[in-house]
N, C-alpha and C positions, 0 to 999 in steps of 0.2 A: 396545792397551796391555797386552794379556794377557801378552806375553812380555817386557815391560820389567822390569828388575830394580831392586831398591831401591838398589843401588850407582849405577846410572845416574841415577835420580831425585835422589838426594842429591848427585851431582856437579853436576847442573844447578842445584839450589837453592844449593849452596855457592858456585858461581861468581857467581850473582846477588847473594847476600848479601855477599860479600867484594869483588866487582867484578873479580876477576882469577882466572886459573887457578892462579897461585902461591898466592894467599890461600886458595883452595879446597883446594889440596893440603895446606897447613899445617893447616887445620881438620879435614880428613878423615884426616890422618896418612898420606898416600900421596905418590907422586911426581907432579909436574905432567904428565908424559906419560900416567900412568895416568888422571888426571882427564880429559884431552883425549880419550883413547881411549873412555872410558865415554860421554861426550857424543856423540862421533861415531857410536858404535854405535847409540845411541838415535835420533839424527837419521836415520841410514840406515834404521832399522826403521820410523820414522814417516813418512819421506819429506818432512819439513818442517824448516826451520831453527828452532832453539829460542833462539838467542842472537844479538844484534846488538851491534856495537861502537859505543860512543858516547864518543869521545875515548879516554882511556886505561882506560875501564871497559866491562864487558859489561852489557847489559840484556836482559831477555827480549823475544823477539818475541811476536806475538799467540799463536802456538802455544805458546811458552814459558810465557806467563802461564797458559794452561790446564793445562799440565803442573805448574806450581808450585802451583796451587790443588789439584790432585789429590794432589800430594805432601804438602801440608799436612794434608789429610784423612786420608791414610794414616798419617802420623806421629802424628796425634791418636788414631787408632784403635789404634795400637800402644801409645801411652801409656795409653789406657783399659784395654786388655787387661792390661798390666803391673800397673796399679792393682788390677784385679779379681782377678788371681792373688795379689797381695800380701795382699788382704783376706781370702783364704781362710784366712790364718793369724790372722785377727782384724784389728781396726782399729789395728794397730800400725804400719802404714806405708801409703804411698799418696800421691796427689796430687789436688788439686782446683783447677780454674781458675775464678775468680770475676770477673765483670764488674760494675762499679759505675757507675751514672750518677753524675756528679760530686757531686750533692747528698747522695748516700748516704754519702760519706766522713766525714760528721759523726757517724755512729753505728756504721757497719759495722766499722771497724777494731777498736773495743772489743769488739764481739761476736765477731769472728774471733779476737781474742786469747784470749777465754774458751774458744772452741772448741779452739784449738791447745793450751791448757793441759790440756784434758780428753783430747785425742788428740795428744800431742807428736810422734808419729812421722809425722803427716800434714803434707805440705807444701801450703800455700795460696799460690797465685799470683794476684795482683791485677792487673786491668786497669781503669783509670778513664777514662771518656770521656763525651761527651754521649749523648743518647738514640739518635741515629742510629748512632753508632759502636758502641754496645753491642748494638743490634739486629743490626747487620752481623756482629758477633762470634758471636751466637747462631746466625744463619743459616748461617755458615760452620763451625760447631762448633769455633770457636777458643776458646770458653769453655764450661764445663760448665753453670753457672747464672749468672743475672744478677739483680741486686737493683735494682729500678726501681719507678717509681710507676704506670706505665700500660703493661701488656703490649701487645706489637705485635698488630695485627689482620691483617697480611698473611702471617703464618706461624702454623702451629698450635703452641700452647704449652700447657704445664700451669703453673698458678700456685698458689703457697701464700702465704696472707696472713701478714704480719708485724704490721702495725698501722696506725693512722691517720697521715696525712701532711698537716697543715694548711699553707695558704699565706696570707700576709698582705701588707699594704702597710706598708713601713717608711719612716720619715722621720727627719731630724735630731732630737735630743732636745729642741730648743727650737722645734719647728715650731708655727706659730700654730693649726693645726687639731687639735692634741692636746687630749684631755680632753672631747671631745664627739663624738656620733655624727653621721656625715655621709653624704650620698648620693653615689654614685659620680660623678654629674654635676658635683659641686663640684670634681672633680679634672680637668675637661676641659682646663683651661689649664696644668696642671702638666707639668713635664718629668720623664721617667722614664729611669732607668738600666735597661737590659734585657739579658737573656741573648741569646745569638746564635740565629739561625734554626736549627732542628734540635734545640734544647733543649726538654725537656719543660716546664720552667718557662715558657719563652717561649710555647709553645702554649697553656698554661693561662691565662696572662695575656691573650693575644689573645682567647680565648673569653670570659673574664670581661668585658672591656671591650666586646666586640661585643654581648654580651647586655645590657649597660648602655647601649648606643647611643652609645658614646664611641670616638673614634679617638685613642689615646694619642700624645702627642708624644714620640718617642724621641730623647733627647739623645745617648746613647751605647749602642752594642752591645758588651757585654763578656762574654768567655767564662769568667769567674771570679767565683764568688760572693764571694770575699774582696775582690776589687777593687771589685765593686758596693757592698759594705758601706762600704768606705773612701770611695767617691765620694759616697754618701749622707751619711756623717758630715761630709764636707767641704762639704755644702750644695749639691751640683751637681744634686740632684733627688731624686725618690722612687723606690722600687723595689718591684715585686711579686716576692716571694721565699719560699722554703720557711721556715716557722717553725723548722725544725730546724737552720737555719744561723745563727741570730741569737741563740741563748739567752745566750751569754756577753756579747754587746754590750748587750743589753737589760738584763741583770742589773747591768751596770756603769754603766748610764745613758748609754752612748755612742750608742745608737739607741733609737727608740721605735716602737710599732706604732699606726697610725691605726685608729680604730674606724669602719670603713666598712660600710654596709649591704650585705649579701650576702657578706661575708667573715667568717671565713676560708673559703676554698675548700678543702674537705677531700677529699683523695684517700687512697689507701692505699699502703703499701709491700708489694711482693710479692717472693718468690723465684720466678724464672721459668726454665723449661727448655723446650727444643724437644721437642714431644711424641714425635717419632720417635727421640729420643736416649735410649739406655739409660744411666742414671746408674751410675757406679761406686759401690761401697759408701761410699768417703769422701765423694763428692758427695751421696749420699743421706743420709748421717749429718749433713752440714752443713745440708742443707735441713730436716731434722727438728729440728735444734738451733735454727735461726733461727725456725722456726714456733713452737717451744715457749718459747724464752727471748729471742727478738729484741726483744719489747716492753720488756724491762728496760733496753735500751740506747738507746731513743729519748729524745731530750732532752725535758725537762718543758716543756710549752707551755700548761698549763691556766690559768696566770695571765694570759695574753695576751688582749686584748679579743676576745670572741666565741668563743673556743676551747672553753671549758667548755660553753657553751650549744649549740654545734654538735655536740659529742660527745653531750650528753644527747638532742638531737633525733635523732641517728643511732641511738642505743640504743633510743629509743622506736619508731622505724621498724622496727628489727630485731625488737623484741618483737611489734609488730603483725603483721609478716610471718610470724613463727613461729606466732602465734595463728591467723592466717588459714589457714596451711598445715595446722595441726592440725585446724581445723574442716572443711577440705576432706577430710582423711583420714577423719575420723569420719563425714562425710556419705556417703563412698564405701562 
C-alpha cells in the first residue's frame, strides 16, 4: 500500500458510497474515466479486485473492505492533523467527533451547547448508538471521545469521570406496589420492557436480576428509551432504566419509581478515549470541560427512592478509601 495515492483511495471510497462511477465522479469533481483509471491503477498495483457489481451498484470485495477501512483511518488522521494545526492559532477553530450511548442524549446535548458557546469556532459532530456501536467507533477511531457508563474492557482506554448514573425500576403511576419497599423476588412474575441485547442498560438489568436469583420475563425488546417509557405508561409492563431518562415523566406524574431493595444500581458517566489516540486540542478541551462542568447538566434524581441514600453510601465509601490510603502512606 506504500505507493497507493490518496486519489486512488478516495476514488474507491466514493464509488462504494455513491454506488456508481458517475456518482463518484460528481462527488470528486472529476470525470468518470478519471475515477475508473484511479481504481484500475490501484487494483493493478495490489493484484486484487476491490469492487464487485451487485445489480446496478458497486460494492466492495473482501480486499475492498480492507482498503476502505484503511482509507477511513487515513481521512481521520488528516482531519486530526488539520484540527491540531488550527489549534496552534488558539481554540478558535477545529472539530471534535463525539460518540454517545443513547441514554446520554438526555444530558450531553445541553453540555455540548454550553461548550460550543464558549468555543463557537469548534464544530462538534455527534454519533448516537448503543454501547456496542460506540465501542466499535472508538476502536476504529471514527470518534474522538465517547460518553458512556461502562468503559470497554477489550481495548485500552483512558476515562474521565463526569458523575453518578443511577438506574431504577419504573412502573405506571398507579401501580399497586408503589409506596412500599419491596424485595426483587416480588417482581418475579412481572413483565418487563427491555432494551436490546448490546445495550449497556440491558446488561446492567441482567446482572441485577441474576444477583437477585430472578429470570425476568421480557415482554418486549425495544431499542428506544422513549418507546420503553411509553410502553410502561400504557401498562404493558415494568422497565429497568436509567434514572436520567425519566426525570420529566416522574415530575409530571406519568411514571413512578418502585422502591426495590438493592436499587438504584449506581454506575458513573465517563468521557472515554482510546489510550493510543492522541487527542486534538479541541477534543482535549471538550474532555476537560465535561469533567469540570458535566455534573451541572445531569438530571436531578435525588428525590427518587433510594438515590440520595446510595449517593451518601458511595460518598462514605470514598472517604473511607481515602482515609485508608492516607494511613497507608503515613505508615510507609
